All heavy atoms as TSV, in Angstrom:
chain	resi	resn	atom	element	x	y	z
A	1	MET	N	N	100.103	98.903	85.450
A	1	MET	CA	C	101.301	99.701	85.519
A	1	MET	C	C	101.370	100.625	84.294
A	1	MET	O	O	101.785	101.785	84.426
A	1	MET	CB	C	102.524	98.800	85.582
A	1	MET	CG	C	103.797	99.520	85.786
A	1	MET	SD	S	105.096	98.313	86.108
A	1	MET	CE	C	106.449	99.373	86.305
A	2	MET	N	N	100.980	100.104	83.155
A	2	MET	CA	C	101.000	100.948	81.957
A	2	MET	C	C	100.009	102.096	82.101
A	2	MET	O	O	100.284	103.207	81.649
A	2	MET	CB	C	100.691	100.114	80.721
A	2	MET	CG	C	101.813	99.166	80.344
A	2	MET	SD	S	101.445	98.147	78.925
A	2	MET	CE	C	101.201	99.353	77.662
A	3	LEU	N	N	98.892	101.821	82.732
A	3	LEU	CA	C	97.884	102.866	82.935
A	3	LEU	C	C	98.424	103.963	83.849
A	3	LEU	O	O	98.296	105.151	83.542
A	3	LEU	CB	C	96.600	102.277	83.510
A	3	LEU	CG	C	95.485	103.261	83.798
A	3	LEU	CD1	C	95.005	103.893	82.499
A	3	LEU	CD2	C	94.346	102.570	84.507
A	4	SER	N	N	99.060	103.553	84.946
A	4	SER	CA	C	99.574	104.560	85.879
A	4	SER	C	C	100.692	105.383	85.244
A	4	SER	O	O	100.789	106.594	85.487
A	4	SER	CB	C	100.055	103.901	87.161
A	4	SER	OG	O	101.159	103.069	86.904
A	5	LEU	N	N	101.534	104.748	84.433
A	5	LEU	CA	C	102.596	105.504	83.759
A	5	LEU	C	C	102.015	106.464	82.726
A	5	LEU	O	O	102.518	107.580	82.551
A	5	LEU	CB	C	103.585	104.551	83.097
A	5	LEU	CG	C	104.498	103.796	84.057
A	5	LEU	CD1	C	105.336	102.777	83.298
A	5	LEU	CD2	C	105.378	104.742	84.824
A	6	SER	N	N	100.956	106.031	82.069
A	6	SER	CA	C	100.310	106.921	81.095
A	6	SER	C	C	99.698	108.132	81.783
A	6	SER	O	O	99.826	109.262	81.300
A	6	SER	CB	C	99.228	106.160	80.336
A	6	SER	OG	O	99.782	105.089	79.625
A	7	VAL	N	N	99.039	107.895	82.902
A	7	VAL	CA	C	98.429	109.001	83.640
A	7	VAL	C	C	99.503	109.940	84.181
A	7	VAL	O	O	99.378	111.167	84.086
A	7	VAL	CB	C	97.532	108.459	84.779
A	7	VAL	CG1	C	97.062	109.576	85.683
A	7	VAL	CG2	C	96.345	107.713	84.203
A	8	ALA	N	N	100.576	109.373	84.715
A	8	ALA	CA	C	101.665	110.205	85.221
A	8	ALA	C	C	102.309	111.014	84.100
A	8	ALA	O	O	102.652	112.189	84.284
A	8	ALA	CB	C	102.717	109.339	85.906
A	9	SER	N	N	102.450	110.407	82.935
A	9	SER	CA	C	103.016	111.121	81.796
A	9	SER	C	C	102.118	112.284	81.369
A	9	SER	O	O	102.600	113.374	81.071
A	9	SER	CB	C	103.207	110.156	80.631
A	9	SER	OG	O	103.590	110.832	79.474
A	10	PHE	N	N	100.820	112.044	81.366
A	10	PHE	CA	C	99.873	113.095	81.001
A	10	PHE	C	C	99.946	114.260	81.979
A	10	PHE	O	O	100.007	115.420	81.585
A	10	PHE	CB	C	98.457	112.514	80.951
A	10	PHE	CG	C	97.395	113.539	80.686
A	10	PHE	CD1	C	97.203	114.040	79.416
A	10	PHE	CD2	C	96.593	114.005	81.715
A	10	PHE	CE1	C	96.221	114.982	79.167
A	10	PHE	CE2	C	95.618	114.947	81.485
A	10	PHE	CZ	C	95.430	115.445	80.205
A	11	PHE	N	N	99.962	113.951	83.280
A	11	PHE	CA	C	99.966	115.020	84.284
A	11	PHE	C	C	101.327	115.672	84.457
A	11	PHE	O	O	101.426	116.747	85.046
A	11	PHE	CB	C	99.452	114.493	85.626
A	11	PHE	CG	C	97.959	114.400	85.674
A	11	PHE	CD1	C	97.325	113.170	85.640
A	11	PHE	CD2	C	97.179	115.539	85.729
A	11	PHE	CE1	C	95.953	113.067	85.664
A	11	PHE	CE2	C	95.795	115.459	85.758
A	11	PHE	CZ	C	95.173	114.217	85.719
A	12	SER	N	N	102.394	115.043	83.943
A	12	SER	CA	C	103.721	115.656	84.073
A	12	SER	C	C	103.844	116.926	83.237
A	12	SER	O	O	104.767	117.707	83.446
A	12	SER	CB	C	104.807	114.659	83.672
A	12	SER	OG	O	104.748	114.402	82.280
A	13	GLN	N	N	102.920	117.128	82.322
A	13	GLN	CA	C	102.956	118.341	81.509
A	13	GLN	C	C	102.460	119.558	82.289
A	13	GLN	O	O	102.808	120.688	81.963
A	13	GLN	CB	C	102.105	118.147	80.259
A	13	GLN	CG	C	102.642	117.047	79.362
A	13	GLN	CD	C	101.687	116.710	78.234
A	13	GLN	OE1	O	100.674	117.368	78.054
A	13	GLN	NE2	N	102.037	115.678	77.476
A	14	THR	N	N	101.642	119.321	83.308
A	14	THR	CA	C	101.063	120.455	84.037
A	14	THR	C	C	101.402	120.472	85.529
A	14	THR	O	O	101.167	121.479	86.186
A	14	THR	CB	C	99.529	120.445	83.896
A	14	THR	OG1	O	99.027	119.189	84.372
A	14	THR	CG2	C	99.110	120.631	82.450
A	15	HIS	N	N	101.927	119.342	86.079
A	15	HIS	CA	C	102.224	119.273	87.515
A	15	HIS	C	C	103.681	118.896	87.738
A	15	HIS	O	O	104.323	118.285	86.883
A	15	HIS	CB	C	101.318	118.238	88.195
A	15	HIS	CG	C	99.858	118.595	88.141
A	15	HIS	ND1	N	99.309	119.568	88.916
A	15	HIS	CD2	C	98.853	118.106	87.387
A	15	HIS	CE1	C	98.019	119.668	88.657
A	15	HIS	NE2	N	97.714	118.784	87.716
A	16	SER	N	N	104.182	119.221	88.919
A	16	SER	CA	C	105.577	118.920	89.246
A	16	SER	C	C	105.723	117.436	89.610
A	16	SER	O	O	104.763	116.786	90.005
A	16	SER	CB	C	106.035	119.787	90.422
A	16	SER	OG	O	105.420	119.348	91.617
A	17	PRO	N	N	106.942	116.908	89.509
A	17	PRO	CA	C	107.176	115.513	89.893
A	17	PRO	C	C	106.823	115.246	91.362
A	17	PRO	O	O	106.379	114.154	91.709
A	17	PRO	CB	C	108.668	115.314	89.649
A	17	PRO	CG	C	109.022	116.316	88.615
A	17	PRO	CD	C	108.130	117.490	88.880
A	18	ARG	N	N	107.011	116.233	92.219
A	18	ARG	CA	C	106.668	116.066	93.633
A	18	ARG	C	C	105.167	115.857	93.804
A	18	ARG	O	O	104.738	114.995	94.578
A	18	ARG	CB	C	107.139	117.259	94.436
A	18	ARG	CG	C	106.862	117.116	95.918
A	18	ARG	CD	C	107.516	118.188	96.701
A	18	ARG	NE	N	108.954	117.917	96.678
A	18	ARG	CZ	C	109.869	118.730	97.142
A	18	ARG	NH1	N	109.534	119.878	97.670
A	18	ARG	NH2	N	111.134	118.415	97.089
A	19	ASP	N	N	104.350	116.637	93.088
A	19	ASP	CA	C	102.903	116.470	93.158
A	19	ASP	C	C	102.476	115.083	92.675
A	19	ASP	O	O	101.633	114.423	93.286
A	19	ASP	CB	C	102.176	117.527	92.319
A	19	ASP	CG	C	102.357	118.932	92.851
A	19	ASP	OD1	O	102.690	119.070	94.054
A	19	ASP	OD2	O	102.157	119.886	92.069
A	20	ILE	N	N	103.078	114.637	91.589
A	20	ILE	CA	C	102.754	113.315	91.049
A	20	ILE	C	C	103.162	112.225	92.034
A	20	ILE	O	O	102.444	111.253	92.241
A	20	ILE	CB	C	103.437	113.123	89.681
A	20	ILE	CG1	C	102.845	114.106	88.671
A	20	ILE	CG2	C	103.278	111.699	89.176
A	20	ILE	CD1	C	103.579	114.175	87.355
A	21	GLY	N	N	104.313	112.394	92.673
A	21	GLY	CA	C	104.766	111.417	93.670
A	21	GLY	C	C	103.857	111.343	94.877
A	21	GLY	O	O	103.610	110.260	95.405
A	22	VAL	N	N	103.351	112.485	95.312
A	22	VAL	CA	C	102.428	112.501	96.459
A	22	VAL	C	C	101.150	111.746	96.123
A	22	VAL	O	O	100.661	110.922	96.905
A	22	VAL	CB	C	102.122	113.961	96.886
A	22	VAL	CG1	C	100.947	114.005	97.846
A	22	VAL	CG2	C	103.336	114.589	97.513
A	23	VAL	N	N	100.608	112.000	94.952
A	23	VAL	CA	C	99.378	111.314	94.546
A	23	VAL	C	C	99.627	109.820	94.364
A	23	VAL	O	O	98.828	108.986	94.795
A	23	VAL	CB	C	98.807	111.946	93.255
A	23	VAL	CG1	C	97.649	111.139	92.715
A	23	VAL	CG2	C	98.378	113.373	93.518
A	24	ALA	N	N	100.753	109.456	93.762
A	24	ALA	CA	C	101.079	108.040	93.570
A	24	ALA	C	C	101.261	107.333	94.915
A	24	ALA	O	O	100.800	106.201	95.089
A	24	ALA	CB	C	102.347	107.903	92.730
A	25	GLY	N	N	101.898	107.979	95.862
A	25	GLY	CA	C	102.072	107.387	97.187
A	25	GLY	C	C	100.753	107.206	97.909
A	25	GLY	O	O	100.513	106.184	98.554
A	26	ALA	N	N	99.872	108.194	97.787
A	26	ALA	CA	C	98.552	108.081	98.430
A	26	ALA	C	C	97.747	106.954	97.806
A	26	ALA	O	O	97.088	106.181	98.518
A	26	ALA	CB	C	97.804	109.406	98.307
A	27	CYS	N	N	97.811	106.835	96.495
A	27	CYS	CA	C	97.062	105.758	95.828
A	27	CYS	C	C	97.603	104.382	96.202
A	27	CYS	O	O	96.835	103.442	96.422
A	27	CYS	CB	C	97.110	105.941	94.316
A	27	CYS	SG	S	96.146	107.329	93.723
A	28	SER	N	N	98.917	104.239	96.289
A	28	SER	CA	C	99.486	102.931	96.607
A	28	SER	C	C	99.264	102.559	98.073
A	28	SER	O	O	99.214	101.376	98.406
A	28	SER	CB	C	100.969	102.890	96.268
A	28	SER	OG	O	101.691	103.792	97.066
A	29	SER	N	N	99.108	103.528	98.943
A	29	SER	CA	C	98.860	103.207	100.349
A	29	SER	C	C	97.402	102.846	100.618
A	29	SER	O	O	97.065	102.354	101.687
A	29	SER	CB	C	99.274	104.376	101.240
A	29	SER	OG	O	98.419	105.474	101.021
A	30	MET	N	N	96.529	103.064	99.638
A	30	MET	CA	C	95.116	102.726	99.817
A	30	MET	C	C	94.919	101.225	100.023
A	30	MET	O	O	93.993	100.808	100.705
A	30	MET	CB	C	94.288	103.197	98.623
A	30	MET	CG	C	94.162	104.715	98.560
A	30	MET	SD	S	93.553	105.469	100.079
A	30	MET	CE	C	91.887	104.865	100.093
A	31	THR	N	N	95.797	100.397	99.468
A	31	THR	CA	C	95.710	98.955	99.680
A	31	THR	C	C	95.828	98.640	101.163
A	31	THR	O	O	95.048	97.841	101.703
A	31	THR	CB	C	96.819	98.230	98.897
A	31	THR	OG1	O	96.677	98.540	97.519
A	31	THR	CG2	C	96.732	96.734	99.084
A	32	ALA	N	N	96.777	99.258	101.836
A	32	ALA	CA	C	96.949	99.029	103.273
A	32	ALA	C	C	95.732	99.520	104.051
A	32	ALA	O	O	95.307	98.879	105.021
A	32	ALA	CB	C	98.207	99.729	103.764
A	33	VAL	N	N	95.153	100.615	103.626
A	33	VAL	CA	C	93.960	101.140	104.301
A	33	VAL	C	C	92.807	100.156	104.165
A	33	VAL	O	O	92.111	99.844	105.136
A	33	VAL	CB	C	93.579	102.524	103.734
A	33	VAL	CG1	C	92.233	102.986	104.253
A	33	VAL	CG2	C	94.653	103.546	104.055
A	34	PHE	N	N	92.593	99.632	102.958
A	34	PHE	CA	C	91.504	98.685	102.752
A	34	PHE	C	C	91.724	97.386	103.522
A	34	PHE	O	O	90.793	96.831	104.102
A	34	PHE	CB	C	91.318	98.390	101.270
A	34	PHE	CG	C	90.746	99.545	100.502
A	34	PHE	CD1	C	91.273	99.919	99.288
A	34	PHE	CD2	C	89.668	100.270	100.993
A	34	PHE	CE1	C	90.755	100.984	98.573
A	34	PHE	CE2	C	89.141	101.346	100.293
A	34	PHE	CZ	C	89.681	101.695	99.071
A	35	TRP	N	N	92.961	96.860	103.549
A	35	TRP	CA	C	93.251	95.652	104.312
A	35	TRP	C	C	93.047	95.895	105.815
A	35	TRP	O	O	92.529	95.039	106.526
A	35	TRP	CB	C	94.681	95.183	104.058
A	35	TRP	CG	C	94.803	94.337	102.835
A	35	TRP	CD1	C	95.144	94.760	101.589
A	35	TRP	CD2	C	94.587	92.933	102.736
A	35	TRP	NE1	N	95.143	93.708	100.732
A	35	TRP	CE2	C	94.814	92.569	101.398
A	35	TRP	CE3	C	94.233	91.952	103.641
A	35	TRP	CZ2	C	94.692	91.275	100.943
A	35	TRP	CZ3	C	94.112	90.654	103.184
A	35	TRP	CH2	C	94.334	90.324	101.852
A	36	GLY	N	N	93.475	97.043	106.302
A	36	GLY	CA	C	93.273	97.363	107.717
A	36	GLY	C	C	91.809	97.475	108.065
A	36	GLY	O	O	91.367	96.973	109.106
A	37	TRP	N	N	91.027	98.109	107.194
A	37	TRP	CA	C	89.575	98.209	107.415
A	37	TRP	C	C	88.935	96.824	107.433
A	37	TRP	O	O	88.118	96.523	108.309
A	37	TRP	CB	C	88.951	99.069	106.317
A	37	TRP	CG	C	87.470	99.011	106.300
A	37	TRP	CD1	C	86.616	99.669	107.128
A	37	TRP	CD2	C	86.656	98.236	105.421
A	37	TRP	NE1	N	85.315	99.349	106.810
A	37	TRP	CE2	C	85.323	98.467	105.766
A	37	TRP	CE3	C	86.947	97.373	104.374
A	37	TRP	CZ2	C	84.280	97.853	105.096
A	37	TRP	CZ3	C	85.904	96.770	103.711
A	37	TRP	CH2	C	84.591	97.015	104.073
A	38	ALA	N	N	89.314	95.969	106.485
A	38	ALA	CA	C	88.748	94.620	106.423
A	38	ALA	C	C	89.127	93.817	107.657
A	38	ALA	O	O	88.308	93.051	108.186
A	38	ALA	CB	C	89.213	93.911	105.153
A	39	GLN	N	N	90.339	93.984	108.139
A	39	GLN	CA	C	90.770	93.259	109.341
A	39	GLN	C	C	90.005	93.732	110.566
A	39	GLN	O	O	89.540	92.931	111.372
A	39	GLN	CB	C	92.282	93.445	109.556
A	39	GLN	CG	C	92.819	92.823	110.801
A	39	GLN	CD	C	92.752	91.308	110.788
A	39	GLN	OE1	O	92.781	90.684	109.751
A	39	GLN	NE2	N	92.653	90.725	111.957
A	40	CYS	N	N	89.848	95.037	110.720
A	40	CYS	CA	C	89.175	95.595	111.898
A	40	CYS	C	C	87.683	95.268	111.920
A	40	CYS	O	O	87.095	95.160	112.989
A	40	CYS	CB	C	89.373	97.100	111.958
A	40	CYS	SG	S	91.051	97.577	112.361
A	41	THR	N	N	87.074	95.125	110.758
A	41	THR	CA	C	85.635	94.843	110.713
A	41	THR	C	C	85.343	93.354	110.629
A	41	THR	O	O	84.186	92.957	110.496
A	41	THR	CB	C	84.978	95.554	109.517
A	41	THR	OG1	O	85.607	95.132	108.309
A	41	THR	CG2	C	85.081	97.063	109.666
A	42	GLY	N	N	86.372	92.511	110.704
A	42	GLY	CA	C	86.171	91.065	110.717
A	42	GLY	C	C	85.856	90.472	109.354
A	42	GLY	O	O	85.269	89.401	109.264
A	43	ARG	N	N	86.238	91.128	108.306
A	43	ARG	CA	C	85.949	90.624	106.961
A	43	ARG	C	C	87.071	89.748	106.404
A	43	ARG	O	O	86.980	89.282	105.280
A	43	ARG	CB	C	85.690	91.784	106.017
A	43	ARG	CG	C	84.473	92.575	106.413
A	43	ARG	CD	C	84.240	93.728	105.469
A	43	ARG	NE	N	83.299	94.686	105.993
A	43	ARG	CZ	C	81.978	94.602	105.831
A	43	ARG	NH1	N	81.464	93.600	105.186
A	43	ARG	NH2	N	81.195	95.514	106.347
A	44	LEU	N	N	88.120	89.539	107.177
A	44	LEU	CA	C	89.210	88.656	106.772
A	44	LEU	C	C	89.219	87.427	107.682
A	44	LEU	O	O	89.915	87.390	108.689
A	44	LEU	CB	C	90.557	89.374	106.870
A	44	LEU	CG	C	90.804	90.495	105.876
A	44	LEU	CD1	C	92.140	91.152	106.171
A	44	LEU	CD2	C	90.778	89.972	104.467
A	45	PRO	N	N	88.457	86.403	107.338
A	45	PRO	CA	C	88.433	85.221	108.198
A	45	PRO	C	C	89.766	84.465	108.121
A	45	PRO	O	O	90.445	84.485	107.096
A	45	PRO	CB	C	87.302	84.380	107.612
A	45	PRO	CG	C	87.238	84.781	106.183
A	45	PRO	CD	C	87.619	86.233	106.159
A	46	GLU	N	N	90.092	83.818	109.222
A	46	GLU	CA	C	91.317	83.033	109.256
A	46	GLU	C	C	91.113	81.773	108.429
A	46	GLU	O	O	90.074	81.121	108.540
A	46	GLU	CB	C	91.657	82.669	110.695
A	46	GLU	CG	C	92.978	81.973	110.847
A	46	GLU	CD	C	93.360	81.774	112.291
A	46	GLU	OE1	O	92.851	82.511	113.148
A	46	GLU	OE2	O	94.167	80.870	112.561
A	47	PRO	N	N	92.083	81.406	107.597
A	47	PRO	CA	C	91.918	80.199	106.785
A	47	PRO	C	C	91.796	78.958	107.654
A	47	PRO	O	O	92.346	78.889	108.758
A	47	PRO	CB	C	93.200	80.129	105.961
A	47	PRO	CG	C	93.829	81.458	106.066
A	47	PRO	CD	C	93.328	82.087	107.319
A	48	ALA	N	N	91.054	77.975	107.152
A	48	ALA	CA	C	90.868	76.719	107.893
A	48	ALA	C	C	92.195	75.968	107.959
A	48	ALA	O	O	92.990	75.999	107.017
A	48	ALA	CB	C	89.814	75.866	107.205
A	49	LEU	N	N	92.422	75.308	109.076
A	49	LEU	CA	C	93.622	74.506	109.230
A	49	LEU	C	C	93.479	73.236	108.415
A	49	LEU	O	O	92.421	72.604	108.405
A	49	LEU	CB	C	93.850	74.166	110.700
A	49	LEU	CG	C	94.111	75.350	111.624
A	49	LEU	CD1	C	94.197	74.877	113.064
A	49	LEU	CD2	C	95.389	76.050	111.226
A	50	GLU	N	N	94.537	72.854	107.718
A	50	GLU	CA	C	94.515	71.637	106.927
A	50	GLU	C	C	95.524	70.662	107.498
A	50	GLU	O	O	96.470	71.046	108.164
A	50	GLU	CB	C	94.855	71.939	105.464
A	50	GLU	CG	C	93.804	72.793	104.791
A	50	GLU	CD	C	94.127	73.031	103.336
A	50	GLU	OE1	O	95.071	72.413	102.813
A	50	GLU	OE2	O	93.433	73.860	102.732
A	51	GLY	N	N	95.314	69.392	107.230
A	51	GLY	CA	C	96.216	68.373	107.731
A	51	GLY	C	C	95.626	67.730	108.974
A	51	GLY	O	O	94.428	67.791	109.227
A	52	HIS	N	N	96.471	67.100	109.738
A	52	HIS	CA	C	96.006	66.441	110.953
A	52	HIS	C	C	97.044	66.597	112.052
A	52	HIS	O	O	98.226	66.784	111.794
A	52	HIS	CB	C	95.728	64.959	110.685
A	52	HIS	CG	C	96.972	64.128	110.538
A	52	HIS	ND1	N	97.726	64.135	109.386
A	52	HIS	CD2	C	97.599	63.294	111.393
A	52	HIS	CE1	C	98.766	63.329	109.554
A	52	HIS	NE2	N	98.707	62.810	110.755
A	53	GLU	N	N	96.567	66.542	113.246
A	53	GLU	CA	C	97.451	66.562	114.406
A	53	GLU	C	C	98.010	65.149	114.602
A	53	GLU	O	O	97.273	64.168	114.489
A	53	GLU	CB	C	96.674	66.974	115.664
A	53	GLU	CG	C	96.322	68.434	115.699
A	53	GLU	CD	C	97.537	69.322	115.925
A	53	GLU	OE1	O	98.428	68.935	116.701
A	53	GLU	OE2	O	97.577	70.376	115.274
A	54	PRO	N	N	99.294	65.028	114.866
A	54	PRO	CA	C	99.837	63.683	115.102
A	54	PRO	C	C	99.269	63.088	116.389
A	54	PRO	O	O	98.989	63.807	117.351
A	54	PRO	CB	C	101.337	63.905	115.213
A	54	PRO	CG	C	101.530	65.363	115.411
A	54	PRO	CD	C	100.299	66.062	114.922
A	55	GLU	N	N	99.066	61.777	116.351
A	55	GLU	CA	C	98.599	61.083	117.555
A	55	GLU	C	C	99.655	61.227	118.639
A	55	GLU	O	O	100.820	61.483	118.378
A	55	GLU	CB	C	98.372	59.605	117.241
A	55	GLU	CG	C	97.335	59.354	116.172
A	55	GLU	CD	C	95.927	59.492	116.702
A	55	GLU	OE1	O	95.723	59.241	117.894
A	55	GLU	OE2	O	95.049	59.861	115.918
A	56	ARG	N	N	99.233	61.033	119.864
A	56	ARG	CA	C	100.161	61.205	120.983
A	56	ARG	C	C	101.307	60.209	120.904
A	56	ARG	O	O	102.448	60.540	121.193
A	56	ARG	CB	C	99.397	61.045	122.291
A	56	ARG	CG	C	100.225	61.353	123.476
A	56	ARG	CD	C	99.415	61.340	124.718
A	56	ARG	NE	N	100.233	61.888	125.788
A	56	ARG	CZ	C	99.818	62.597	126.761
A	56	ARG	NH1	N	98.559	62.875	126.851
A	56	ARG	NH2	N	100.636	63.029	127.671
A	57	ASP	N	N	101.037	58.972	120.508
A	57	ASP	CA	C	102.075	57.955	120.452
A	57	ASP	C	C	102.722	57.854	119.065
A	57	ASP	O	O	103.645	57.088	118.877
A	57	ASP	CB	C	101.491	56.587	120.822
A	57	ASP	CG	C	100.977	56.574	122.265
A	57	ASP	OD1	O	101.543	57.330	123.088
A	57	ASP	OD2	O	100.021	55.853	122.562
A	58	GLU	N	N	102.231	58.624	118.130
A	58	GLU	CA	C	102.763	58.568	116.773
A	58	GLU	C	C	104.119	59.286	116.727
A	58	GLU	O	O	104.291	60.365	117.248
A	58	GLU	CB	C	101.782	59.266	115.832
A	58	GLU	CG	C	102.165	59.193	114.379
A	58	GLU	CD	C	101.149	59.891	113.506
A	58	GLU	OE1	O	100.018	60.125	113.922
A	58	GLU	OE2	O	101.531	60.227	112.369
A	59	GLU	N	N	105.085	58.626	116.088
A	59	GLU	CA	C	106.404	59.225	115.981
A	59	GLU	C	C	106.426	60.222	114.821
A	59	GLU	O	O	105.858	59.981	113.778
A	59	GLU	CB	C	107.460	58.148	115.717
A	59	GLU	CG	C	107.693	57.249	116.909
A	59	GLU	CD	C	108.850	56.269	116.672
A	59	GLU	OE1	O	109.676	56.552	115.792
A	59	GLU	OE2	O	108.902	55.254	117.367
A	60	VAL	N	N	107.055	61.342	115.073
A	60	VAL	CA	C	107.189	62.359	114.049
A	60	VAL	C	C	108.648	62.438	113.672
A	60	VAL	O	O	109.523	62.610	114.527
A	60	VAL	CB	C	106.692	63.736	114.565
A	60	VAL	CG1	C	106.912	64.794	113.512
A	60	VAL	CG2	C	105.247	63.649	114.991
A	61	GLU	N	N	108.926	62.308	112.382
A	61	GLU	CA	C	110.296	62.322	111.898
A	61	GLU	C	C	110.687	63.761	111.564
A	61	GLU	O	O	109.989	64.429	110.806
A	61	GLU	CB	C	110.407	61.440	110.660
A	61	GLU	CG	C	111.817	61.096	110.298
A	61	GLU	CD	C	111.837	60.061	109.185
A	61	GLU	OE1	O	111.073	59.095	109.245
A	61	GLU	OE2	O	112.630	60.269	108.248
A	62	VAL	N	N	111.790	64.229	112.109
A	62	VAL	CA	C	112.266	65.589	111.883
A	62	VAL	C	C	113.604	65.513	111.164
A	62	VAL	O	O	114.514	64.842	111.616
A	62	VAL	CB	C	112.418	66.377	113.199
A	62	VAL	CG1	C	112.952	67.756	112.945
A	62	VAL	CG2	C	111.101	66.401	113.955
A	63	HIS	N	N	113.695	66.199	110.022
A	63	HIS	CA	C	114.946	66.225	109.263
A	63	HIS	C	C	115.613	67.577	109.493
A	63	HIS	O	O	115.002	68.611	109.349
A	63	HIS	CB	C	114.671	66.034	107.776
A	63	HIS	CG	C	114.037	64.718	107.464
A	63	HIS	ND1	N	114.783	63.583	107.293
A	63	HIS	CD2	C	112.756	64.352	107.308
A	63	HIS	CE1	C	113.972	62.587	107.031
A	63	HIS	NE2	N	112.725	63.022	107.037
A	64	VAL	N	N	116.887	67.541	109.825
A	64	VAL	CA	C	117.617	68.783	110.065
A	64	VAL	C	C	118.676	68.980	109.009
A	64	VAL	O	O	119.255	68.137	108.496
A	64	VAL	CB	C	118.282	68.778	111.472
A	64	VAL	CG1	C	119.018	70.067	111.706
A	64	VAL	CG2	C	117.236	68.534	112.520
């Protein structure tokens, strides 16, 4: 965050706040692009299930 504020401060001397906002928005949306790419190409495996399934006759206690 300090790095991005430093870069924005440096560029505020020569560019408008709108230009800086556009670049900042594009950079922050890159995370969603990378996650979407990883999901579409199968690089995000589903985590393994942990625990156990209750037996058919085993009573399960539910607290409300």
